[in-house]
C-alpha positions as CSV (number, residue, x, y, z in Angstrom):
1,M,-40.9,79.1,28.9
2,E,-41.1,78.7,33.0
3,L,-38.8,76.8,34.7
4,Q,-40.7,73.5,34.9
5,D,-41.2,73.5,30.9
6,R,-37.6,73.0,30.7
7,H,-37.4,70.3,32.8
8,I,-39.6,68.4,31.3
9,L,-38.1,69.4,27.8
10,E,-34.4,68.6,28.8
11,A,-35.8,65.1,29.9
12,L,-37.6,64.7,27.1
13,R,-34.4,65.5,24.6
14,Q,-32.4,62.7,27.1
15,G,-35.3,60.4,26.1
16,D,-37.3,59.9,29.3
17,E,-40.1,57.7,28.0
18,Q,-41.9,58.9,31.7
19,V,-41.7,62.1,31.2
20,F,-43.0,61.7,27.4
21,E,-45.9,59.1,29.0
22,K,-46.6,62.3,31.3
23,I,-47.1,65.0,29.2
24,F,-49.4,62.3,26.6
25,R,-52.0,61.7,29.4
26,T,-51.6,65.3,30.3
27,Y,-52.9,66.7,27.0
28,Y,-54.1,63.5,24.3
29,Q,-57.6,64.3,25.0
30,R,-57.4,68.0,25.1
31,L,-55.7,68.5,22.3
32,C,-58.4,65.4,20.6
33,N,-61.3,67.4,22.1
34,Y,-59.0,70.4,20.6
35,A,-58.8,68.8,16.6
36,N,-62.4,67.6,16.6
37,T,-63.5,71.6,16.9
38,I,-61.6,72.2,13.4
39,L,-61.8,68.8,12.0
40,N,-65.6,67.5,13.3
41,S,-64.1,64.1,13.4
42,M,-62.8,62.5,16.3
43,D,-61.4,59.4,14.3
44,E,-58.7,62.0,12.3
45,A,-58.4,64.2,15.2
46,E,-57.0,61.5,17.1
47,E,-54.8,60.7,14.2
48,M,-53.4,64.2,13.9
49,V,-52.7,64.1,17.4
50,Q,-51.1,60.6,18.1
51,G,-49.2,62.3,14.7
52,A,-48.0,65.0,16.3
53,F,-46.9,63.2,19.4
54,I,-45.3,60.9,17.0
55,A,-43.6,64.0,15.8
56,V,-42.4,64.7,19.2
57,W,-41.4,61.6,20.2
58,E,-39.5,61.2,17.4
59,R,-37.8,64.6,17.8
60,H,-37.3,64.2,21.2
61,D,-33.2,64.7,21.4
62,T,-33.1,67.9,18.9
63,L,-37.1,69.2,20.1
64,E,-36.9,73.1,20.2
65,V,-39.8,74.5,22.0
66,H,-39.5,78.8,22.3
67,T,-43.4,78.5,24.5
68,S,-44.1,76.1,26.4
69,I,-44.7,72.2,25.6
70,K,-48.8,72.7,25.9
71,S,-48.4,76.0,23.3
72,Y,-46.5,73.6,21.1
73,L,-48.4,70.6,21.0
74,Y,-51.8,72.9,20.7
75,R,-49.5,74.9,18.0
76,A,-48.4,71.3,16.8
77,V,-52.1,70.3,16.4
78,H,-53.6,73.3,15.0
79,N,-51.2,72.9,11.3
80,S,-51.7,68.9,11.3
81,C,-55.4,70.1,11.3
82,L,-55.0,72.9,9.4
83,N,-52.9,71.0,6.9
84,R,-55.7,68.1,6.6
85,V,-58.3,70.3,6.2
86,K,-56.8,71.9,2.9
87,H,-56.0,68.4,1.7
88,L,-59.5,67.5,2.2
89,K,-60.3,70.6,0.1
90,V,-58.0,69.4,-2.6
91,R,-59.2,66.5,-3.3
92,Q,-62.6,67.1,-2.9
93,K,-61.9,70.0,-5.7
94,H,-60.3,67.2,-7.8
95,E,-63.2,64.7,-7.4
96,E,-65.2,67.7,-8.3
97,D,-63.3,68.1,-11.2
98,V,-63.1,64.6,-12.5
99,K,-66.9,64.4,-12.4
100,Y,-67.4,67.6,-14.4
101,Q,-65.2,65.9,-16.9
102,A,-66.8,62.6,-17.0
103,D,-70.4,64.2,-17.1
104,A,-68.7,66.4,-20.1
105,T,-68.0,63.3,-21.0
106,Q,-70.6,61.6,-21.5
107,S,-72.7,64.3,-22.5
108,D,-70.6,65.4,-25.8
109,A,-70.9,61.3,-26.5
110,S,-74.5,61.4,-26.1
111,N,-74.3,64.8,-28.4
112,E,-72.3,62.9,-30.9
113,M,-74.7,60.0,-30.7
114,V,-77.9,62.2,-31.1
115,E,-76.2,64.0,-33.9
116,R,-75.1,61.0,-35.8
117,E,-78.7,59.5,-35.9
118,L,-79.9,62.8,-36.4
119,D,-77.4,62.9,-39.3
120,A,-78.7,59.3,-41.1
121,I,-82.3,60.5,-40.6
122,M,-81.5,63.9,-42.3
123,A,-79.2,61.8,-44.9
124,N,-82.3,59.6,-45.5
125,A,-85.0,62.5,-45.4
126,I,-82.7,64.0,-48.5
127,D,-81.9,60.9,-50.3
128,A,-86.0,60.3,-50.7
129,L,-87.0,63.5,-52.3
130,P,-86.7,62.6,-56.3
131,T,-83.9,62.8,-58.4
132,Q,-83.7,66.5,-59.8
133,C,-85.3,68.0,-56.3
134,R,-82.3,66.1,-54.5
135,Q,-79.8,67.2,-56.7
136,V,-80.7,70.5,-56.3
137,F,-80.7,70.8,-53.2
138,R,-77.7,68.9,-52.7
139,L,-75.8,71.6,-55.3
140,S,-77.6,74.3,-53.1
141,R,-77.2,73.8,-49.4
142,F,-73.9,71.2,-49.2
143,E,-72.1,72.5,-52.2
144,N,-73.2,76.4,-51.7
145,L,-73.9,77.4,-55.3
146,T,-76.0,80.1,-56.3
147,Y,-79.8,79.3,-58.3
148,A,-78.0,80.5,-61.1
149,E,-75.2,77.8,-60.7
150,I,-77.2,75.2,-60.0
151,A,-79.0,76.3,-63.4
152,Q,-76.7,76.5,-65.2
153,Q,-74.9,73.3,-64.3
154,L,-78.3,71.1,-64.8
155,G,-79.3,72.8,-67.9
156,I,-82.7,74.3,-66.2
157,S,-83.9,77.7,-65.9
158,V,-83.5,79.4,-62.3
159,K,-87.0,79.4,-61.5
160,T,-87.1,75.4,-62.0
161,V,-84.2,75.7,-59.1
162,E,-86.5,77.9,-57.5
163,N,-89.5,75.8,-56.9
164,H,-87.3,71.9,-56.6
165,M,-85.8,74.1,-53.2
166,V,-89.4,75.1,-52.7
167,K,-90.5,71.5,-53.0
168,A,-87.4,70.2,-51.3
169,L,-87.3,72.4,-48.0
170,R,-91.4,71.6,-48.2
171,V,-90.5,67.7,-47.7
172,L,-88.0,68.0,-45.4
173,R,-89.9,70.3,-43.1
174,E,-92.3,67.6,-43.2
175,K,-90.1,64.8,-43.0
176,L,-88.2,66.2,-39.9
177,K,-90.6,68.2,-37.8
178,D,-90.7,65.4,-35.0
179,Y,-86.8,66.0,-34.8
180,L,-86.8,70.1,-35.2
181,P,-86.7,70.4,-31.2
182,V,-83.6,67.6,-30.9
183,I,-82.0,69.9,-34.3
184,I,-82.3,73.0,-32.4
185,W,-80.9,71.7,-28.8
186,L,-78.0,70.5,-30.8
187,L,-77.6,73.6,-32.8
188,L,-77.2,75.6,-29.5
189,M,-75.0,73.2,-27.8
190,K,-72.7,73.4,-30.6
191,N,-72.1,77.3,-29.4
């Protein structure tokens, strides 16, 4: 550290406001320009530089400078700017995460609403099937019974069960054909 810097530092430690003001006037604008190159915002740059000077004044009686006053101030401003940039990145990441979660939640809610509507449409289409045809379809698709088990439970032949299933699937395919792309999309979204 140069002799002049030692005298300035000693006067600063003694609380000499004129020395502090001289340091401020000498370096303030240069430090603001430097901080602006990091932050790309003169307002934020001025805020960082002012913060550095406030910190120097608040600790003037215990200030430890091992290089020059100039180097100390540039390092303090540099570190403040880097902390600010890091803080802004963390905040931006958090905002993006919150937005993503909100979009995902909204998307899930929309999917659930569409799914409920499709369930209602499918239930209505199934309910519109003839009685025995509907009964065979439900036993096959919802209770996972084999055609032989359905035939035994209803007291009809396996061939009759097959005929009812063919008819049920044909009628449902026709009634639900307009919804097929949405049904496929929902199935893909679940996986």
